N, C-alpha and C positions, 0 to 999 in steps of 0.2 A: 429341449436339445439333449442329445446324447453326448458322451464324453468326446467323441471325435469332432462333433460339430462345435463344441466349446473350444477345443484345441485349435480348430481352424480359425474360429473367430479371434481367439487370442493372438494367433500368429499374424493374421491380417492386420489387426489393430497395431501390434508392436512393430511390424514391418513397415507399415505406412507411417507411423510416428518417426521411425528412423530414416526412411528413404524419401518420404514425401512424394511417392509415386504410387498410382493404383496397383493393386496386387492381382496378378493374373493366375490362371489355373496351372500354367506350366511350372511356375515356381513352387506352388503348393503340391503338385504331383511329386516333385523331387523331394520335398520336405516330408511328406507323409507316406511316400511310397504307394500312392494310389493311382488308379487310372484317371485319365483326363475326364472321362464321363462321370466318374464318381465325384470328383472334385467339383465339376460344374453343377451337379445335382445338389451337393451340399451348399455351395454358394447360392444357388437359386433358392434353397430352403431358408437360408439366413437372410436373404434379401426379402423373401416373402414375410418373414417375421419383423421386417423393418430395421434389422440390425446392420445391414449393408446397403449400399446404393451404388449404382453405376456412375462412372465418371464419363462425362459427355465426350471426352477426347480419347477414350481408351476402352478397350473391352474388359479391363480390370475392374475391381471393386474397391471401394473405400468405406470406412466405417461411417455410419450415420450417427446423429447425436444419440439416438437410442442405443446404438452399438457401443459407443464410448461409455455410456452410462452403465450398460450391463457389464462391460469390462471392468470399470473401476469398482463396482459393487460386488462382483462375483469372481473375477479372474485375476485381478492385479494383486501383487504383493509389494508393499513399500520397499524401496531400495535403501540399503544401508549407506550412510555417508562414509567417505574415506576418512582416515585418521586425520589428515591435514585439514579437511573441511570442518570436522568436529572440533578440532583444536582452535580454529579461527573463531567459531561461535563461542566456545568456552572462554576464550581470552576476553571477549567483550563483556560477558555477563559476570565474570569473576573480578572485573575491574571496578572496585567500589568507588573510585573517584569520579566515574562517569555519571553525569546527570542522566535522567531517564531518556530525554529527547535525543541526546547524543548516542546513548547505547542502542536505541531503536534504529536511529539513522545508520549507524555503522553496521548493524545486523542486516538492514535492507541492502546495503552495498554488497555484503558477502552473499546474501541469498540470490541477488541478481546475477552475480558472477558465477555462482555454483550452477544455477538453473539455466542461465542465459535468457531469462524472461524479465519482464517488468515487475518490480516489487513495490508495494504501496503500504503505507501505514496510515490509519485513520484513528486519531485520538478523539476522546470526547471533546465537545465544544469547549473552547477556551473560556467562555463565559461561565462555565461551571467550576473553574479553578478559582482559587483565592490568591490575592496578592502576597508575594513573599518579599519582593523588593523592587524598587525602581531606581536605576542608576543613570547618571548623566555623564557622558564621556565627551569632553571637548576634543574636536578634531583639529580645528584651527581657529582663527579669530571670528569666523562667520558661521561655522557649522558645528553641530553637536549630534550625538546619537543618544536617544532615550532607550535604555535597555530594561525591559519588563520581564521579571521572573515570577513564576507561580509556584504554589506548593506542590504541584505535580511534576515539577522539573521542566516545564515548558519555558523556553527563553525566546523572546522576540525583540527585534529592535526596529526603530524608525529614525531616519535621519531628518534633521531640521536645519534650515538656514535661519539664523537669528538676526533680527534687525540690529543695526549699528548702535542704537540707543539702549540696547539691553546688555547688561553685564552678565557674563556667564556665571559669575559667582552667585548672582541672584537666582539663576535657574537651579544651580546646585542646592542652594539654600531651600528652595521650594521643594525639591525632591526629598530633602531631609525631613521637612515638615510632613509631607505625604507619607513617608515611611513610618514616621512616628505615630501618625493618626490612623492610617488606613491598612497597615499590614494585617492580613487575615480577612480582609473584606472580599466577598465574591466579586470577580471581575465585572459581572453584569450590574453590580450596584455602585461601581466606582464613579461613574459619571454623575449620578445623583449626589453622592457624598462630596465629590469635588465642588459641586455648585453650592451646597448648603453648609458643609463643614469646613472645607479647605479655603474656598474663596474669601470668606470673611476674615480668616486668619492672615492669609498672605496680603490682603488689602492693607493691613496694618503694619506688616513687617517687610514688605518687598515693594521696591519701586517698579513702575511699569507692570503692575501685577496682572492687568487684563491680558496683555500680550503673552506673558509667561504662563498664565492660566490656560490660554489657548493651546500652547505647546503640549501640556500634559493632557488636556482634554482630547486633543487629536490622537495622541499616542495610545490612550486607553480605548478610545472609540474605535480606532483601527484594529486594536487587539480583539475587541469583543464582537464587532459587527462585520469585520472582514476576516472571518476565521480561516486561517491557513494551517489549522492543526492537522494537516495531512502532508505526507511526503511521497513523492513519486520518483523512483530510482530506476534507471535503465530503460528509458523510453525508446532509445534507438535500438535496443536489443530486439524489441518487437518487430521493428522495420527490417531486420535482417532475415525474418522468416519469409519463405516463398509465398505464403498466403497474402502478404501485404506488399507485393513487389510492383504494383502499379501506382502511379502518382496520386490518383484520386483516393484510393484506399488508404494510402499513407497519410494524406491530409486529413481524411475523415477520422482516422484512429488517433493521430496526434492531437487533433482538436479535442477529442473526448478525454484524452489523458491529461489535458491542461485545464479542463473545466471542472470546477469543484462540484457543481450540481450532478454532473455525470459520475464523478468519482464516488460521491456520497451514496449512490445507488448500490454500491458494493456492500455498504454497511447494513447488515440485516440483524434483526433481533433473534438470532438462533442460538444454539448452545455453544459451549466452548470447544467442542470437538471440531475436527477439520471438516469443512463443508466444501463440496465441489458443485459448481454451477456451470453447465455446458451450454454454449450457444444461447438460445433464447432464455434459458433459465437464469442467466447471469443478470438480466435487466440492465446490464452495462452496454453490451454490444452483442449482436447475434453471431458474430464471427470470431468470438473468443471463448476461452474457458477461464473462469475465476476460481481459484482455490484459496480458501481463507480460514483463518482461525482467530478466535478472540483471545485477548490476553489481559492479565491484571498483574502489572509489574511495578513493585514498590508503590502500590496505591494508585497507579495510573492505569485506567482501563482503555482499551482500544481494539482495533482490528488490524491484523497483518494479512495482506492478500498478495497472491502471485497471479499475474495476468499473462496469458500466452495464447497461442492458437489452439483451436479444438484438437489439433494434432500435437498435443502436449505430452511430454514425458511424465505422465501421471505418477508413476512409481517413484521417480526421483523427487518430484515436488513434494509429495506426501511424506517421503522419507526426511526431507529437509525440515518440513513443518513439525514432524514428530519430535525431532531433536530440539528444534527451537522451543517447542512447548515445554520440554523437559527442563531446559535452562531457565525459561521464564518462570516456571513454577518454583524452581529452587531459589529464585530471587525475590519471591513474594515475602 
């Protein structure tokens, strides 16, 4: 491509991202001060290269997946964040009192607001974490919450209804025994140690130990085997995009955003730099773009991804993730 053809492709991509309407030759004639015949020839050339495609309801052109790919790799410049947006992210990562999971979750909220797309974090499997503490919080006479904290700052809770014959004090006592004996144990090994190390001890010290043992076994089993160490923020923002304005497409996309197996496809073993997967490349959905970066923040590794339509504001999203990476690296 010559420089004019590159400029025309860039203009078509950026205009389509902004307007969500096929770009016609008339608009480009005015923009580039060229004749209609010249513009049509250039568009036909770009279409022949596979960078543009016709829209079935219009004579205009829209970028193809290859066109978006060429744009992000050769023509796009990351957009700088506003001072207010930078300050919002800076405030989160300069707050030393925030545990890792809370800091990442707050960052996701801000990213989703800035970009107007869905943001996702994928931490390493909880089973790879070690136990830092388990706490029992009585809610009333019949219900308690078991709060499990790991060395990587992940906090999860599970609510239980306790039988009337069980004293809450005995449950708390058991949690103290577990903390004394199992802190530092990998979550994946907790079930085995509960059976062989904890159960014999509480059988001698705690009444109704079988039922109480079951509460803690369920709490840890839920933590390790129903891993929810991912967060999805701004699902409805995706549905505001015109690409997803029919009911069936909405249902299909929401189902994927709520399914862990589908979400986990976003997590790939690539480098720490920002990676862009367009359409079929994403392995998540053919009708979206996924832009992601890996992180290592205060010892916790994971992935942060932004999911939006293929007609995504790539420059803005990459600009956000560049700033995010800077602050995550400062917190290492």
